[in-house]
C-alpha positions, -999 to +999 in steps of 0.1 A: +371-577+278+368-540+282+353-519+255+368-485+247+342-458+244+344-436+213+348-399+221+316-380+221+312-353+195+296-320+203+261-316+188+261-295+157+245-261+162+230-244+131+234-207+135+208-186+119+218-154+104+211-124+127+183-100+119+209-074+109+226-097+084+192-107+070+181-071+067+214-062+050+209-090+025+174-078+018+186-043+013+212-055-011+186-073-032+162-043-032+189-016-038+194-023-076+156-021-081+155+011-062+182+026-083+165+016-115+132+032-104+149+064-092+168+066-124+137+062-145+119+088-124+148+112-128+149+107-165+111+114-167+116+147-149+147+159-167+139+148-203+111+174-209+134+202-199+162+188-221+138+183-250+126+219-245+162+231-250+166+208-280+135+223-297+146+258-288+181+251-304+167+236-336+134+252-343+097+242-346+104+213-369+121+194-340+088+194-321+071+171-346+099+146-351+092+110-341+111+096-323+119+129-305+152+145-314+178+143-286+207+161-302+207+200-298+212+222-327+230+255-331+201+279-335+194+286-298+210+321-297+193+332-329+159+321-316+166+338-282+175+370-300+142+368-319+123+364-287+139+396-273+132+414-306+095+403-306+086+413-270+103+431-241+112+398-225+139+412-201+113+436-187+089+407-182+116+387-164+123+417-142+085+420-134+083+384-125+113+387-103+099+417-084+065+401-080+079+367-069+104+383-045+078+405-028+054+376-024+081+353-011+093+378+015+057+389+024+045+354+029+075+344+050+069+373+074+032+380+074+021+343+075+046+338+104+029+368+122-006+354+117+005+319+126+020+332+158-013+349+167-033+317+161-007+295+179+002+316+210-022+344+215-056+341+231-085+361+217-122+356+212-132+334+183-096+323+176-105+286+170-135+294+149-116+318+128-088+293+123-113+266+113-127+290+087-092+297+074-085+260+070-118+255+052-108+281+026-081+257+014-108+233+002-123+260-021-107+261-056-088+293-062-106+299-095-138+306-076-123+337-061-111+352-093-142+373-101-147+389-066-109+395-064-110+412-098-139+434-087-119+445-056-088+452-077-109+471-102-125+493-074-090+501-061-078+511-096-050+485-096-059+468-129-028+465-152-004+472-122+020+449-105+005+456-071-026+437-083-003+406-083+017+414-052-009+424-026-033+394-030-003+370-027+013+384+004-006+360+026-021+326+021-042+302+041-017+274+036+011+297+047-007+307+079-015+270+087+020+260+079+036+285+103+010+280+130+019+243+131+056+251+133+052+276+160+029+254+181+054+225+179+086+245+183+081+273+209+072+265+245+046+286+263+069+288+294+094+307+272+068+332+262+056+337+298+091+344+309+094+370+282+062+386+293+075+387+329+106+405+316+083+432+301+081+422+264+049+428+245+035+405+219+053+423+190+086+420+208+080+384+216+073+376+180+103+396+165+129+387+192+119+351+201+093+334+179+104+345+144+142+338+148+133+303+160+110+295+131+130+313+105+140+281+086+104+272+082+096+308+071+124+306+046+110+274+031+075+290+029+091+321+012+108+299-014+075+280-021+057+314-025+084+326-049+081+295-071+043+296-071+042+333-080+069+328-107+048+300-123+014+318-120-004+324-152-042+327-147-043+358-124-016+378-143-033+370-176-066+385-162-053+417-147-024+427-169-031+445-201+000+463-214+032+446-225+054+466-202+036+451-172+037+415-184+052+388-163+074+361-180+045+336-183+023+362-200+052+372-223+055+337-235+018+337-243+023+369-263+046+350-286+016+331-299-003+348-328-040+344-334-035+318-361-003+299-351+025+296-327+062+293-334+072+264-311+109+272-314+103+308-300+080+295-273+104+268-262+133+293-262+113+317-240+101+288-218+136+275-213+148+310-203+120+313-178+128+278-163+165+286-157+160+308-126+139+280-110+166+255-118+192+277-102+169+282-072+165+244-067+202+238-072+211+260-043+181+256-020+165+223-030+179+203+000+166+230+024+132+230+007+128+192+009+140+190+045+117+219+055+087+203+038+094+169+055+099+186+088+066+205+084+048+173+075+059+155+107+051+185+128+017+190+111 
């Protein structure tokens, strides 16, 4: 008697999800947490500016309310007019704009020039001088205030805007930043070819090096502008007369010896913050990408 064989079934193969699928699932699980963290971080950054506007639109009483008031009032224009009546605030804003613009442009060009010298020129003591330059970044800026003030006083620049502009035209960080960019971006063969064509060092810098590193120089100029706009200590030391005040010192002038009107102070502070918000709105992406690019090249 013959036996019929049952058909053989193919073995079951368990397919494991590919690494791409597993990674996609992991990203989907992490993404909501990332959004929550980023949202909280954004709220923590934006709320102080918004609360400053709320206080400047309500008055000093809003600063002491608990929980903090979150609905703006209708007193902003009145407090802003009072700020302009108390001090020459428009003049102070113009002074800050002039100083910050000069420092931003000066750092973009002069630090690029010095960075090119350290990166591509050969001279005696170059490496030692660059090491000393880098070491100066470890020294707190406050330690240089007294000798810097003595130099400014000898030059007769106390209570003038050049006392703010000239010391800020170059910085150790700016030179280091541009030196790293030039070293990583410009090939020595290109410079040698330019020298063979009869270009001197100045022509090589202005026609070849600076156009190539112009985006990095622009980022450095923006950082210099922001730092100068926010600077308080050095202008507070050297500026004496109200017509030379920068915006930060003008806000300090709103405070009396006995008390301070927080409504006025917040209105002035909000007005000073607006130019930086506009700057970051237009150039924030370029600044972040330039900083990240410099971090990788450094």
